[in-house]
C-alpha positions in Angstrom: 61.8 8.6 39.3 63.5 5.4 38.1 66.6 3.2 38.3 69.6 4.9 36.7 73.0 3.3 36.0 76.2 5.1 36.9 79.7 3.7 36.2 82.7 5.2 38.1 86.4 4.6 37.9 88.0 4.1 41.3 91.7 3.9 41.9 93.0 0.9 43.8 94.2 3.1 46.7 90.7 4.7 47.0 88.9 1.4 46.7 89.9 0.4 50.2 88.3 3.6 51.6 85.1 2.5 49.8 85.2 -1.0 51.3 85.7 0.3 54.8 83.2 3.2 54.5 80.2 3.3 56.8 78.3 5.4 54.1 78.9 4.0 50.6 77.1 6.8 48.8 78.9 9.6 50.6 82.3 8.0 50.0 81.6 7.3 46.3 80.4 10.9 45.9 83.7 12.1 47.4 85.7 9.9 45.1 83.6 11.1 42.1 84.8 14.7 42.8 88.5 13.8 42.5 90.2 15.2 39.4 90.5 12.8 36.5 87.8 10.4 37.6 86.1 8.7 34.7 82.3 8.5 34.9 79.7 7.0 32.6 76.0 7.4 32.9 73.6 5.3 30.7 70.5 6.6 32.4 67.6 4.0 32.5 68.8 1.9 29.5 70.9 -0.5 31.5 68.4 -3.4 31.6 67.5 -2.9 27.9 71.2 -3.0 26.9 71.6 -6.1 29.1 68.6 -7.8 27.5 69.7 -6.9 24.0 73.1 -8.5 24.5 72.4 -11.3 26.9 68.8 -12.3 26.1 67.5 -11.8 29.7 66.8 -9.1 32.1 69.4 -8.2 34.7 66.5 -7.8 37.2 65.3 -11.3 36.9 68.5 -13.2 36.9 72.0 -12.8 35.6 74.1 -15.4 33.9 77.1 -16.6 36.0 80.6 -15.6 34.9 79.3 -13.8 31.8 81.6 -10.9 30.9 78.8 -9.3 28.7 76.5 -9.2 31.7 79.2 -8.0 34.1 80.1 -4.9 32.1 76.5 -3.6 32.7 75.8 -4.8 36.2 79.2 -5.5 37.8 80.8 -8.7 39.0 81.3 -8.4 42.8 78.7 -7.1 45.2 79.3 -4.7 48.0 76.1 -5.7 49.8 74.3 -9.0 49.0 71.2 -7.8 51.0 70.6 -4.6 48.9 67.9 -4.5 46.4 69.9 -2.0 44.3 72.9 -3.1 42.2 75.9 -1.7 44.0 78.8 -3.7 42.6 82.3 -3.4 41.4 84.6 -5.0 38.8 88.2 -5.7 39.7 91.0 -4.3 37.5 91.9 -7.6 35.8 88.3 -8.2 34.8 87.9 -4.5 33.6 90.8 -5.2 31.2 89.1 -8.4 30.0 85.8 -6.6 29.5 87.4 -3.7 27.5 89.1 -6.3 25.2 85.8 -8.1 24.7 83.8 -4.9 24.0 86.4 -3.9 21.4 85.7 -7.2 19.5 81.9 -6.6 19.3 80.1 -5.3 16.3 77.1 -3.8 18.1 75.1 -3.6 14.9 74.9 -7.5 15.0 72.8 -7.2 18.2 70.5 -4.6 16.6 69.7 -6.8 13.6 67.0 -8.7 15.5 65.8 -5.8 17.6 62.2 -6.5 18.5 60.4 -4.2 20.9 57.7 -6.8 21.5 60.3 -9.2 23.0 61.4 -6.4 25.4 57.8 -5.8 26.4 57.1 -9.6 26.8 60.1 -9.9 29.1 59.2 -6.9 31.3 62.5 -5.1 30.4 63.1 -1.8 32.2 62.3 0.9 31.3 58.7 0.3 30.1 59.0 2.1 26.7 58.4 -0.8 24.4 54.9 0.2 23.2 56.2 3.3 21.5 56.7 1.8 18.1 57.2 5.2 16.5 60.3 5.6 18.6 62.0 2.4 17.5 64.8 4.0 15.6 65.5 6.5 18.4 65.6 3.7 21.0 68.0 1.7 18.8 70.2 4.8 18.4 70.2 5.4 22.1 71.2 1.8 22.8 74.1 2.1 20.3 75.2 5.4 21.9 75.2 3.9 25.4 77.1 0.8 24.3 79.8 3.0 22.6 80.0 5.3 25.7 80.4 2.3 28.0 83.1 0.8 25.6 85.1 4.1 25.7 84.7 4.3 29.5 86.0 0.7 30.0 88.9 1.3 27.6 90.0 4.3 29.6 89.6 2.6 33.0 91.5 -0.5 31.7 94.3 1.7 30.4 94.5 3.4 33.8 94.4 -0.1 35.4 91.7 0.8 37.9 88.4 -0.6 39.2 84.9 0.1 38.0 82.1 0.7 40.5 78.6 0.1 39.1 75.6 1.8 40.9 72.1 1.1 39.6 69.5 2.6 41.9 
């Protein structure tokens, strides 16, 4: 198994249900099944994407008030005690994130892509010794960035909240 990242749009009126819920995962699943709900799944590449853009692992510490960290791991926590990332991003911040992502040329981050740095920093997932897959990994990171960017643009346009679940 492993830690997968899922991003879900939640409407403001539904967000209150999530906050008041006794079973977060059951409620988020119910909301996922609503028509028109935007979802984005970047599988296990969330920490790698975070490291590529921010220079540090999301697992070992996140920069404070960093929009390029928040778009991957969220900004507000549902449960400070949880070992999983179960977080959300308020609408105003979603709009800021979408704007920032649209300004980024992701190829600039890939110019210095060095799998050894990922391995040395213990970046999840542990795939950094597969040198023959370097190009495929770079392509996958690019695809996940673009998918997330599109997702944030849609949620910002809808003026909704993003819930980030990494577990």
